[in-house]
C-alpha angles and dihedrals in degrees: 000000000000122000097258091053090046093052090053091046091051091055092047092049093051091044092052094054099035131162084030118079136239121208121227089243091056092047092048090055092046094054096032096238134113124281088242091056092051092049091049091050093049091049090052091051092049091050089051090057102263106145096240117149130190126214113198128211133030112351091013130128142130125307136177129219098238094189091063096050108040130039116229115281115204106218116168122218089247091053091048091050092049090050091049092051093048093046092048088064088062092069107119094026131100087260099059097104093045091048092051091050092048093052091051089053093049093051092044093064095047124092112255092245090056091048090053090050091050091050089052091052092046092054088062091064125075125192109202116216130022116249116233115259121236111192112221118203110236089233091067095053091045092048091053091049096046101031099242133154115252133211110215132194099209132187115206126211091270092056095254116142123215137171115238134186106211139179106219117232104171149289125290128193112209111183094326094315114112123218137183111226112208143151105261111212091198092059096030092228142076115282139180118240118194108230093221090057096054104104096185138355128195132173117243091202090235117131113244121223111268117267123220102213091188091069094077093256090153097047119114116203112247095011118102112228134204112211120212118228134169093231134226095316091062093046091052091051094049089046091056091048094051 
C-alpha cells in the first residue's frame, strides 16, 4: 500500500470507529508499518486540516471528529440489514475483507437506536451453510488496484511449485472456486491461478500493461458469465464528474 492510499485508509479507519480511539500501535499493526510511520502520517493529516486528535497516556489514542468529515447518511435499519445479508455472502471470496470494512462504515454513521433495530431484523434471518474461505494475499488485491506486476509462488494440481511473473487481469468465480486470471510471462499467455494454490504473492513494483476490460478478457468459452456493474446511479455520478 503506497502512502497516499494509507493516508486515506487511516482517515477511514478512524472515522469508522469514532468517537472511540485507535492507538498508534494498533494502527501500525493494521497497516503493516512501523509506529513511527503511523505517527508521521497522522501528524501530516492533522497539519492538512483533517480533524484528528490525540489523547496521551493510559487509555489514550487517536480519534477523528466524524461530524466534520462526513455529511449525514440516512440508512434505514432495513437497508442496513439487506446490506449485511448481501455482504455476508462474500465470506470466502476475494472481497471478504472489503465487505467487512464497508459494513463497519455503514453502521458507524447510523444512530445507535437504528443499529439496534437493524440487529433485531438481522437475527430473524438465517443463512444455512458456511462458505469456504479462500485467503487472498493483500499483494494480489493491491496489484489489481494499482496495476502492478506480481511474482507468484504457485502450486499446480500435481503439487509442483513454480515461480511466475504475472500481469493481473481480474478475479473469476468458477463454481465457488476463485481464480486470479493473469497474463503469465512464463507461458506467454493468459492463465487461471487458483487462489488457494498461491503460496505467496509479492509485488515487483513494475507497472503492468493497461487492461481493457471491455474486450471480453474475462470471458471463458462455453461458460455463461454474469458481469458485475454499479448500475445507473454510478454511471450518472461518473457522468457528472466527467
